[in-house]
C-alpha positions as CSV (number, residue, x, y, z in Angstrom):
1,M,0.0,0.0,0.0
2,P,1.3,3.5,-0.8
3,H,2.5,5.5,2.2
4,P,-0.1,8.2,3.1
5,Q,2.3,11.1,3.1
6,P,5.4,10.3,1.0
7,F,8.2,12.8,0.7
8,L,10.2,13.5,-2.4
9,P,14.0,13.2,-2.6
10,T,16.0,16.3,-2.0
11,R,19.4,15.0,-3.3
12,F,20.3,13.8,-6.7
13,G,23.2,12.0,-8.2
14,V,24.6,9.4,-10.6
15,F,25.5,5.7,-10.2
16,L,28.3,5.1,-12.7
17,A,29.2,1.4,-12.9
18,P,30.2,2.2,-15.8
19,Y,28.9,0.2,-18.8
20,H,30.9,0.9,-21.9
21,R,31.2,-0.9,-25.2
22,H,34.0,-3.5,-25.1
23,D,35.4,-2.6,-28.6
24,H,36.1,1.1,-27.8
25,D,39.3,2.6,-26.3
26,P,39.1,2.2,-22.5
27,A,41.5,5.1,-21.8
28,L,39.2,7.5,-23.7
29,Q,36.1,6.0,-22.0
30,L,37.6,6.5,-18.5
31,R,38.7,10.1,-19.4
32,R,35.1,10.8,-20.5
33,D,33.8,9.4,-17.2
34,L,36.0,11.8,-15.3
35,D,34.8,14.7,-17.4
36,L,31.3,13.6,-16.8
37,V,31.7,13.7,-13.0
38,A,33.2,17.2,-13.4
39,H,30.1,18.2,-15.4
40,L,27.8,16.8,-12.7
41,D,29.7,18.9,-10.1
42,R,29.1,22.1,-12.2
43,L,25.4,21.2,-12.6
44,G,25.0,20.9,-8.8
45,F,24.4,17.2,-8.5
46,D,25.0,16.0,-5.0
47,E,26.6,12.6,-5.4
48,A,28.4,10.2,-7.8
49,W,28.9,6.5,-7.0
50,I,31.5,4.5,-8.8
51,G,31.4,0.8,-9.3
52,E,33.9,-2.1,-8.9
53,H,34.0,-4.9,-11.4
54,H,36.7,-7.3,-12.7
55,S,35.4,-9.1,-15.7
56,A,33.0,-9.2,-18.7
57,G,34.5,-6.3,-20.4
58,Y,31.8,-3.6,-20.0
59,E,32.2,-2.4,-16.4
60,I,35.8,-1.4,-16.6
61,I,36.5,0.3,-13.3
62,A,38.4,-2.2,-11.1
63,S,39.2,0.3,-8.3
64,P,36.6,3.0,-7.6
65,E,39.0,4.5,-5.1
66,V,41.6,5.3,-7.8
67,F,38.9,6.8,-10.0
68,I,37.4,8.8,-7.1
69,A,40.8,10.2,-6.2
70,A,41.2,11.6,-9.8
71,A,37.6,12.8,-9.9
72,A,38.0,14.7,-6.6
73,E,40.8,16.8,-8.1
74,R,38.5,17.9,-10.9
75,T,35.5,18.7,-8.7
76,R,34.7,21.0,-5.7
77,R,31.6,19.9,-3.9
78,I,30.1,16.7,-5.2
79,R,30.4,13.7,-2.8
80,L,32.0,10.6,-4.2
81,G,31.1,7.0,-3.2
82,T,32.3,3.5,-4.0
83,G,29.3,1.9,-5.7
84,V,30.0,-0.6,-4.4
85,N,33.1,-2.2,-3.0
86,S,32.6,-6.0,-3.2
87,L,33.5,-6.9,0.4
88,P,34.4,-10.6,-0.2
89,Y,37.2,-9.5,-2.5
90,H,39.0,-7.4,0.1
91,Q,40.8,-7.8,3.4
92,P,38.8,-5.6,5.7
93,L,41.7,-3.6,7.2
94,I,43.2,-2.8,3.8
95,L,39.8,-1.6,2.4
96,A,39.1,0.5,5.5
97,D,42.5,2.0,5.3
98,R,42.1,2.9,1.6
99,I,38.7,4.5,2.3
100,C,40.0,6.6,5.1
101,Q,42.9,7.8,3.0
102,L,40.4,8.7,0.3
103,D,38.3,10.6,2.8
104,Q,41.3,12.6,3.9
105,Q,42.3,13.4,0.3
106,T,38.8,14.5,-0.6
107,R,38.4,16.4,2.7
108,G,35.3,14.5,3.8
109,R,33.6,13.9,0.5
110,A,34.1,10.1,0.4
111,M,31.3,7.6,1.0
112,L,31.6,3.8,1.3
113,G,29.2,1.7,-0.6
114,V,29.3,-2.1,0.1
115,G,27.9,-5.2,-1.4
116,P,28.6,-8.9,-1.9
117,G,29.7,-8.7,-5.5
118,Q,27.5,-8.7,-8.6
119,L,29.3,-10.6,-11.3
120,P,29.6,-14.4,-10.7
121,S,32.6,-14.3,-13.1
122,D,34.5,-12.0,-10.7
123,A,33.9,-14.4,-7.8
124,F,34.9,-17.4,-9.9
125,M,38.3,-16.0,-10.8
126,M,39.1,-15.4,-7.2
127,G,37.8,-18.7,-6.0
128,V,35.0,-17.1,-3.9
129,D,32.0,-19.4,-3.4
130,P,28.9,-17.5,-4.6
131,M,26.9,-19.2,-1.9
132,R,29.2,-17.6,0.7
133,Q,29.3,-14.1,-0.6
134,R,26.5,-12.6,1.5
135,A,27.9,-14.2,4.7
136,M,31.4,-12.9,3.8
137,M,30.0,-9.4,3.3
138,A,28.4,-9.5,6.7
139,E,31.7,-10.7,8.4
140,S,33.7,-8.0,6.6
141,L,31.3,-5.2,7.3
142,D,31.2,-5.9,11.0
143,A,35.0,-5.5,11.1
144,I,35.0,-2.4,8.9
145,V,32.4,-0.6,10.9
146,R,34.3,-1.3,14.1
147,L,37.6,-0.1,12.6
148,L,36.0,3.1,11.3
149,R,34.7,3.8,14.8
150,G,38.3,3.7,16.1
151,E,38.1,0.3,17.7
152,T,41.0,-2.2,17.9
153,V,39.6,-5.4,16.3
154,T,40.7,-9.0,16.7
155,A,38.7,-11.4,14.6
156,T,39.2,-14.7,12.8
157,T,37.1,-16.1,10.0
158,D,37.7,-18.8,7.4
159,W,38.9,-16.1,5.0
160,F,40.5,-13.3,6.9
161,T,42.3,-12.7,10.2
162,L,42.6,-9.4,12.2
163,D,45.0,-9.3,15.1
164,E,44.7,-6.1,17.2
165,A,44.0,-4.3,13.9
166,R,43.5,-0.6,14.1
167,L,43.5,2.3,11.6
168,Q,46.3,4.8,11.7
169,L,44.1,7.2,9.7
170,G,40.5,7.7,10.6
171,P,37.8,9.6,8.5
172,Y,38.4,13.3,7.8
173,R,38.5,15.4,11.0
174,G,37.0,12.6,13.0
175,R,33.6,12.7,11.2
176,E,31.5,9.6,10.8
177,L,32.1,8.1,7.3
178,E,28.8,7.5,5.6
179,I,28.2,3.9,4.6
180,A,25.5,2.6,2.2
181,V,24.6,-1.1,1.8
182,A,23.5,-2.4,-1.6
183,S,20.1,-4.0,-1.8
184,A,18.4,-5.6,-4.7
185,V,15.5,-8.0,-4.4
186,S,16.3,-10.1,-1.3
187,P,16.1,-8.4,2.2
188,T,19.7,-9.3,3.1
189,G,21.2,-5.9,2.3
190,A,18.4,-4.1,3.9
191,R,18.7,-6.1,7.2
192,L,22.5,-5.6,7.2
193,A,22.2,-1.9,6.7
194,G,19.7,-1.7,9.6
195,R,22.1,-3.7,11.9
196,Y,24.8,-1.1,11.6
197,G,22.6,2.0,11.1
198,A,23.9,2.4,7.5
199,G,22.1,3.8,4.5
200,L,20.2,1.7,2.1
201,L,21.2,1.7,-1.6
202,S,18.4,0.1,-3.7
203,L,20.1,-0.8,-7.0
204,A,17.1,-2.7,-8.5
205,A,14.4,0.0,-8.0
206,A,13.8,0.1,-11.8
207,D,13.5,-3.7,-12.1
208,P,9.9,-5.0,-11.7
209,A,11.0,-7.6,-9.1
210,G,13.1,-5.0,-7.2
211,Y,10.3,-2.4,-7.4
212,A,7.8,-4.9,-6.0
213,T,10.0,-5.6,-3.0
214,L,10.9,-1.9,-2.1
215,G,8.3,-1.8,0.7
216,T,9.1,-5.2,2.2
217,N,12.9,-4.4,2.1
218,W,12.3,-1.1,3.9
219,A,10.2,-2.9,6.5
220,A,13.1,-5.4,7.0
221,H,15.4,-2.5,7.3
222,E,13.2,-0.8,9.9
223,E,13.0,-4.0,12.0
224,A,16.7,-4.5,11.9
225,C,17.3,-0.9,13.0
226,R,15.0,-1.3,16.0
227,E,16.6,-4.6,17.0
228,S,20.0,-2.9,16.9
229,G,19.1,0.4,18.6
230,H,19.2,2.5,15.5
231,T,16.7,4.9,14.1
232,P,15.5,4.2,10.5
233,D,16.3,7.2,8.3
234,R,14.5,7.5,5.0
235,S,16.7,10.4,4.0
236,A,19.6,8.0,3.9
237,W,17.7,5.7,1.4
238,R,18.9,5.9,-2.2
239,L,17.0,4.6,-5.3
240,V,18.6,3.9,-8.7
241,T,16.9,4.1,-12.1
242,P,18.2,4.5,-15.7
243,V,17.2,7.9,-17.2
244,H,17.7,9.6,-20.6
245,L,16.0,12.9,-21.3
246,A,15.5,15.2,-24.2
247,E,13.3,18.1,-25.0
248,T,10.6,15.8,-26.3
249,R,9.8,12.1,-25.7
250,E,10.2,11.4,-29.4
251,Q,13.7,12.9,-29.5
252,A,14.7,10.9,-26.4
253,L,13.5,7.6,-27.8
254,K,15.4,8.3,-31.1
255,E,18.6,9.3,-29.2
256,A,18.4,6.1,-27.1
257,E,18.8,4.0,-30.2
258,F,22.5,5.0,-30.1
259,G,23.4,2.8,-27.1
260,T,20.5,0.5,-26.2
261,G,21.5,-2.1,-28.7
262,D,24.9,-2.4,-27.1
263,L,23.4,-2.9,-23.7
264,V,21.1,-5.6,-25.0
265,A,24.1,-7.3,-26.5
266,Y,25.8,-7.2,-23.1
267,V,22.8,-8.7,-21.3
268,E,22.5,-11.4,-24.0
269,A,26.2,-12.2,-23.7
270,L,26.0,-12.6,-19.9
271,S,22.8,-14.7,-20.0
272,G,23.7,-16.7,-23.1
273,A,20.2,-16.2,-24.5
274,R,18.5,-13.8,-27.0
275,L,16.1,-11.2,-25.7
276,D,12.7,-11.1,-27.3
277,G,11.5,-7.9,-28.9
278,C,14.9,-6.4,-29.4
279,A,15.6,-7.2,-33.1
280,T,16.2,-3.5,-33.9
281,P,17.5,-0.6,-31.8
282,A,14.0,1.0,-31.9
283,E,12.4,-2.2,-30.7
284,A,15.0,-2.5,-27.9
285,V,14.3,1.1,-26.8
286,A,10.5,0.4,-26.8
287,R,11.0,-2.7,-24.7
288,W,13.4,-1.0,-22.2
289,S,11.0,1.9,-21.6
290,G,8.1,-0.5,-21.5
291,E,8.4,-3.9,-19.8
292,G,12.1,-3.3,-19.1
293,L,15.4,-5.2,-19.7
294,P,17.1,-7.8,-17.5
295,T,19.8,-6.2,-15.3
296,F,18.7,-2.6,-16.1
297,G,14.9,-2.7,-15.4
298,R,12.6,-0.1,-16.8
299,A,14.3,3.1,-18.1
300,V,12.9,6.6,-18.1
301,I,13.4,7.6,-21.7
302,G,11.5,10.8,-22.4
303,N,11.1,14.4,-21.4
304,P,11.7,16.0,-18.0
305,E,8.1,15.6,-17.0
306,D,8.4,11.8,-17.5
307,A,11.3,11.8,-15.0
308,V,9.3,13.8,-12.5
309,E,6.4,11.4,-12.8
310,R,8.6,8.3,-12.3
311,I,10.3,9.8,-9.2
312,R,6.9,10.7,-7.7
313,Q,5.8,7.1,-8.4
314,L,8.8,5.8,-6.5
315,A,8.0,8.1,-3.6
316,D,4.4,6.9,-3.5
317,K,5.6,3.3,-3.6
318,T,8.2,3.6,-0.8
319,G,6.7,6.3,1.4
320,G,9.6,8.6,0.7
321,F,13.4,8.4,0.2
322,G,16.3,10.9,0.3
323,T,18.3,10.5,-2.9
324,F,17.5,9.7,-6.5
325,L,20.4,8.3,-8.4
326,I,20.5,8.1,-12.2
327,L,22.0,4.8,-13.4
328,Q,24.3,6.4,-15.9
329,L,24.6,4.4,-19.1
330,D,25.8,5.1,-22.7
331,I,22.1,5.5,-23.8
332,G,22.7,8.5,-26.0
333,D,25.9,9.7,-27.6
334,P,28.2,11.8,-25.4
335,A,26.6,15.2,-26.4
336,A,23.1,13.8,-25.8
337,T,24.1,12.3,-22.5
338,R,25.4,15.6,-21.2
339,R,22.3,17.4,-22.4
340,S,20.1,14.8,-20.6
341,L,21.9,15.5,-17.3
342,E,21.5,19.3,-17.9
343,L,17.8,18.9,-18.5
344,F,17.5,16.8,-15.3
345,A,19.3,19.6,-13.3
346,E,17.5,22.4,-15.0
347,R,13.9,21.1,-15.1
348,V,13.5,18.0,-12.9
349,V,15.3,19.0,-9.7
350,P,13.4,22.3,-9.3
351,R,10.0,20.5,-9.7
352,L,10.9,18.1,-7.0
353,T,12.6,20.4,-4.5
354,G,10.4,23.4,-5.0
355,T,13.3,25.8,-5.7
356,A,11.3,27.4,-8.5
357,D,8.0,27.7,-6.6
358,A,8.6,31.2,-5.3
359,R,9.4,32.5,-8.8
360,Q,6.3,30.9,-10.2
361,A,4.2,32.3,-7.4
362,S,5.6,35.8,-8.0
363,L,4.8,35.6,-11.7
364,A,1.3,34.3,-11.0
365,W,0.7,37.2,-8.5
366,A,1.9,39.7,-11.0
367,G,-0.4,38.3,-13.6
368,R,-3.4,38.3,-11.3
369,N,-2.8,41.9,-10.5
370,S,-1.7,43.1,-13.9
371,E,-4.7,45.2,-14.6
372,R,-4.2,47.1,-11.3
373,F,-0.5,47.5,-11.8
374,I,-0.6,48.5,-15.5
375,G,-3.6,50.8,-14.8
376,A,-1.6,52.6,-12.1
377,M,1.4,52.9,-14.4
378,R,-0.7,54.3,-17.2
379,Q,-2.4,56.8,-15.0
380,A,1.0,58.0,-13.6
381,T,2.3,58.4,-17.1
382,A,-0.7,60.3,-18.3
383,E,-0.6,62.7,-15.4
384,A,3.1,63.3,-16.0
385,V,2.4,64.0,-19.7
386,A,-0.4,66.4,-18.7
387,R,1.9,68.3,-16.4
388,G,4.6,68.5,-19.0
389,G,7.0,66.4,-17.0
390,E,6.6,68.5,-13.8
391,V,6.6,66.5,-10.6
392,R,6.8,68.0,-7.1
393,G,7.7,66.7,-3.7
394,G,11.0,65.1,-4.6
395,E,9.7,63.5,-7.8
396,F,11.1,64.1,-11.2
397,R,9.7,67.2,-13.0
398,G,12.3,67.7,-15.7
399,G,15.0,70.4,-15.7
400,E,17.5,71.0,-12.9
401,V,18.1,70.5,-9.2
402,R,17.7,73.4,-6.9
403,G,17.8,73.3,-3.1
404,G,16.9,69.6,-2.9
405,E,14.0,70.1,-5.3
406,V,14.1,69.1,-8.9
407,R,12.9,71.9,-11.2
């Protein structure tokens, strides 16, 4: 059931895995990603989350920390998060150490996103049992949270050991480093986030199955928060959805033909099966904006009003959340992608945050009273003309100034 009084997000950002064609130059693609984050900073976006992947050729950032360090030098205010660090692939002390160094270098703009790992091929190469990944994430997160709090940690599991481990660098100026736990369809991530009072990062909000479980996952999060003595905080809840905007819906759909076929090919390569209804780029776009695609869910491909409507739907479904993240994909060409983000910042954010309301109200007020205002102006002009420009009492009358009176 929809929440009776949902609230809309007040922060906006991008989730950059990234997904790039495997037959293009990776150095150029990474440079373009860095330029994109700088563009987001100029547009006033609040956050950018950078992924970690090690196989399959499309998601080419292996170390979000390295990317974030470079992006931080090109930006001023945007916050930068790991989206996400796959905890079973890292020794907890080493990862916590790197994140604290990153937070120091960015002067408090770093965020830690965590998850179990998305691609089975990554886990396979490292000999990580996919059946153990969620349990390993929980074991690692427990150690990382304690380390970030400044505790000395001794712990032994079947895959890591900590012996009086402590951090020599904590978060920037002793602040609490923000942590967000990835959640898809199962409630595992939601419960883990609640156990440690962390934020919730709903990566599958655009997927029909993920969308259907948003409410139950939040309920699981709330329950885990209460059991652990934490207060559930909807403002720390982030939802992720693919978006591509243009001036008109027709233009956006046409622009999306540029990259949608590549994303379909990626999904088909991972699954080993052909997708129905995607024989041409136009058909693939229609399916993606309709019933959706595996992995990527249902995209918003249209005009700014379409994005506003989808975000309002998500707020109604969830009861309210704090941050909306665009799943940034190569849907349009680079120029169209940048314009899409500009349209989001220019036309979507003000509608959701109310930052343009006062201006619209002022214009409406002026319009309602136009007859009175214009009538008074015309009357004053007519009287001035009748007097030949003469005005007394400190008003303009034409001529020269004498003794504080204009003559």
